C-alpha positions as CSV (number, residue, x, y, z in Angstrom):
1,X,-43.0,-60.3,-24.0
2,X,-42.6,-61.7,-20.6
3,X,-46.0,-63.8,-21.2
4,X,-44.6,-65.7,-24.3
5,X,-40.9,-65.9,-23.2
6,X,-41.1,-67.5,-19.4
7,X,-44.2,-68.8,-19.3
8,X,-45.5,-69.7,-23.2
9,X,-48.5,-67.8,-23.1
10,X,-49.0,-65.8,-26.2
11,X,-51.8,-63.3,-25.4
12,X,-53.4,-60.2,-27.7
13,X,-52.1,-56.9,-26.2
14,X,-55.8,-55.6,-26.6
15,X,-56.8,-58.1,-23.4
16,X,-53.5,-57.3,-21.4
17,X,-54.4,-53.6,-21.8
18,X,-57.8,-54.5,-20.2
19,X,-56.6,-56.8,-17.8
20,X,-54.1,-54.6,-16.4
21,X,-56.7,-51.9,-16.3
22,X,-59.4,-54.2,-14.6
23,X,-56.3,-54.9,-11.7
24,X,-55.1,-51.3,-11.7
25,X,-51.5,-52.7,-12.7
26,X,-48.8,-50.4,-13.5
27,X,-45.5,-51.1,-16.1
28,X,-42.3,-49.7,-14.5
29,X,-40.7,-47.7,-16.9
30,X,-37.0,-47.5,-17.4
31,X,-36.1,-44.0,-17.8
32,X,-33.1,-43.1,-20.2
33,X,-30.5,-42.1,-19.1
34,X,-30.6,-38.0,-19.7
35,X,-26.5,-38.1,-20.0
36,X,-26.5,-40.8,-22.6
37,X,-29.2,-38.4,-24.5
38,X,-27.1,-35.1,-24.7
39,X,-24.2,-37.0,-26.0
40,X,-26.3,-38.4,-28.9
41,X,-27.4,-34.8,-29.7
42,X,-23.6,-33.6,-28.8
43,X,-21.5,-35.2,-31.6
44,X,-18.8,-32.8,-30.6
45,X,-18.1,-35.4,-28.0
46,X,-14.7,-36.7,-28.3
47,X,-13.0,-39.4,-26.4
48,X,-9.1,-39.0,-26.0
49,X,-6.2,-41.5,-26.2
50,X,-4.9,-43.2,-23.0
51,X,-1.2,-41.8,-22.9
52,X,-0.8,-43.0,-19.1
53,X,-0.9,-46.9,-20.0
54,X,-1.8,-47.6,-16.0
55,X,2.3,-45.4,-15.3
56,X,0.7,-43.8,-12.7
57,X,3.4,-42.8,-10.8
58,X,6.4,-41.1,-13.3
59,X,8.1,-39.7,-10.5
60,X,7.4,-36.2,-11.5
61,X,5.2,-34.5,-9.0
62,X,2.6,-32.4,-11.4
63,X,3.0,-34.7,-14.4
64,X,0.2,-37.2,-14.0
65,X,-3.1,-35.9,-12.7
66,X,-5.6,-38.3,-11.8
67,X,-9.6,-37.3,-12.1
68,X,-13.3,-38.9,-11.2
69,X,-16.0,-38.3,-9.8
70,X,-17.7,-40.4,-7.0
71,X,-21.6,-40.7,-5.4
72,X,-21.9,-40.2,-1.7
73,X,-25.0,-40.7,0.2
74,X,-25.6,-38.7,3.5
75,X,-28.6,-37.4,5.5
76,X,-32.1,-39.2,4.9
77,X,-30.7,-41.2,1.4
78,X,-29.2,-37.9,0.0
79,X,-26.7,-38.4,-2.8
80,X,-24.1,-35.5,-3.0
81,X,-20.9,-36.2,-5.8
82,X,-17.4,-35.5,-5.0
83,X,-14.6,-34.9,-7.9
84,X,-11.2,-34.8,-7.0
85,X,-7.8,-34.4,-9.0
86,X,-5.2,-36.7,-7.6
87,X,-2.0,-36.3,-8.0
88,X,0.2,-39.9,-9.7
89,X,3.6,-39.0,-8.0
90,X,2.8,-37.5,-4.2
91,X,-0.7,-39.3,-4.3
92,X,-1.9,-35.9,-3.1
93,X,-5.2,-34.4,-3.5
94,X,-4.7,-31.7,-5.4
95,X,-8.5,-30.1,-5.7
96,X,-12.2,-31.0,-4.9
97,X,-15.2,-30.6,-5.3
98,X,-18.8,-31.5,-3.1
99,X,-22.0,-30.8,-5.4
100,X,-25.4,-32.5,-4.7
101,X,-25.5,-32.2,-8.9
102,X,-24.0,-33.8,-12.1
103,X,-24.5,-30.8,-13.8
104,X,-20.9,-29.7,-16.1
105,X,-20.0,-27.1,-12.9
106,X,-18.8,-30.1,-10.9
107,X,-15.8,-30.5,-13.4
108,X,-15.2,-26.6,-14.0
109,X,-14.9,-26.0,-10.5
110,X,-12.5,-28.7,-9.9
111,X,-10.5,-27.4,-12.6
112,X,-10.9,-23.8,-11.2
113,X,-9.5,-25.1,-8.0
114,X,-6.9,-27.6,-9.6
115,X,-5.9,-24.0,-10.7
116,X,-5.9,-22.5,-7.7
117,X,-3.7,-24.8,-5.8
118,X,-1.8,-25.8,-8.4
119,X,-0.6,-22.6,-10.1
120,X,2.1,-23.5,-12.9
121,X,1.6,-26.7,-14.1
122,X,4.3,-29.3,-15.6
123,X,5.0,-28.7,-19.1
124,X,3.9,-32.2,-19.9
125,X,1.1,-32.0,-17.4
126,X,-1.6,-35.0,-18.3
127,X,-4.9,-35.0,-16.9
128,X,-6.0,-38.8,-16.4
129,X,-9.9,-39.5,-16.5
130,X,-12.9,-42.3,-17.7
131,X,-14.9,-41.8,-20.8
132,X,-17.2,-40.3,-18.7
133,X,-19.8,-37.4,-20.2
134,X,-18.3,-34.3,-18.4
135,X,-14.3,-35.1,-19.7
136,X,-15.4,-35.7,-23.2
137,X,-17.5,-32.3,-22.9
138,X,-16.3,-30.1,-25.8
139,X,-16.5,-27.2,-23.2
140,X,-14.3,-29.0,-20.6
141,X,-12.0,-30.2,-23.1
142,X,-11.0,-26.6,-24.1
143,X,-10.5,-25.8,-20.8
144,X,-8.3,-28.3,-20.3
145,X,-5.6,-27.0,-23.2
146,X,-6.4,-23.3,-22.3
147,X,-4.3,-24.6,-19.2
148,X,-1.9,-25.9,-21.6
149,X,-2.6,-30.0,-20.0
150,X,-3.1,-33.0,-22.3
151,X,-5.6,-35.0,-21.7
152,X,-6.1,-38.5,-21.4
153,X,-9.0,-41.3,-21.0
154,X,-9.1,-45.0,-19.5
155,X,-10.2,-47.5,-22.2
156,X,-14.3,-48.1,-22.0
157,X,-15.3,-49.9,-18.9
158,X,-11.7,-50.3,-17.4
159,X,-11.3,-49.5,-14.2
160,X,-7.8,-50.3,-13.6
161,X,-6.5,-47.9,-15.9
162,X,-7.4,-45.1,-13.1
163,X,-6.7,-47.5,-10.2
164,X,-5.2,-45.1,-7.8
165,X,-8.5,-42.4,-8.1
166,X,-10.5,-45.0,-7.6
167,X,-8.3,-46.1,-4.8
168,X,-8.4,-43.3,-2.8
169,X,-12.8,-43.3,-3.5
170,X,-12.7,-46.8,-1.6
171,X,-10.3,-45.3,1.4
172,X,-12.6,-42.4,1.9
173,X,-15.6,-44.6,2.0
174,X,-14.5,-46.9,4.4
175,X,-13.2,-44.5,6.6
176,X,-15.2,-41.8,6.3
177,X,-19.0,-42.3,8.3
178,X,-20.7,-40.3,5.9
179,X,-23.9,-41.7,6.1
180,X,-24.4,-40.5,9.4
181,X,-23.8,-36.6,8.1
182,X,-27.6,-34.7,8.3
183,X,-26.5,-32.0,5.9
184,X,-24.3,-31.2,3.1
185,X,-22.4,-28.8,5.1
186,X,-21.8,-31.7,7.6
187,X,-20.4,-33.7,4.7
188,X,-18.7,-31.0,3.6
189,X,-16.7,-30.6,6.3
190,X,-16.0,-34.2,6.8
191,X,-14.5,-34.2,3.5
192,X,-12.6,-30.9,4.0
193,X,-11.0,-33.4,7.4
194,X,-10.7,-36.4,5.3
195,X,-8.5,-34.7,2.6
196,X,-6.4,-32.9,4.9
197,X,-5.5,-35.7,6.7
198,X,-4.9,-38.1,4.0
199,X,-2.7,-35.6,2.2
200,X,-0.5,-34.4,5.2
């Protein structure tokens, strides 16, 4: 297809295979996104209505809870993931969890920490996120429901619908020299220290 479209060279696929063998040419294959695959396999995944409409600060602490996950590089180009929950009114980070895996545990642990720090939730509490795999997962949605929290989601591909959370991650990456951290433990210390300073 590439030869035909870009160079107007029409060649039989058997000849292409023969030339590839002769010159040891190997095709780069794009791997399927495992999360998209899982999403298709689990049809129970549901998106939620955008209840916030960018009204992040409703003047009541604990009412608007924003959540998201970002990647953080450290050590020898290793990747970690930081999941946070931010209060829309006080701007505090109420819960955070750092992991080397994007498995569902990252959001479950974040919810657990949120429960530990917040105790009793606001009667009209809303947890707002993007439409990521974690947040549309039926088990995650069930856990949120059991905490008597309503779930809200940004419109697909619209980062402005969760702007304060994106803004926090931007500040975090500007101020924390995460790439200089040689271990996950060191990175965790930097994350905890920055969030402590940011909140206070």
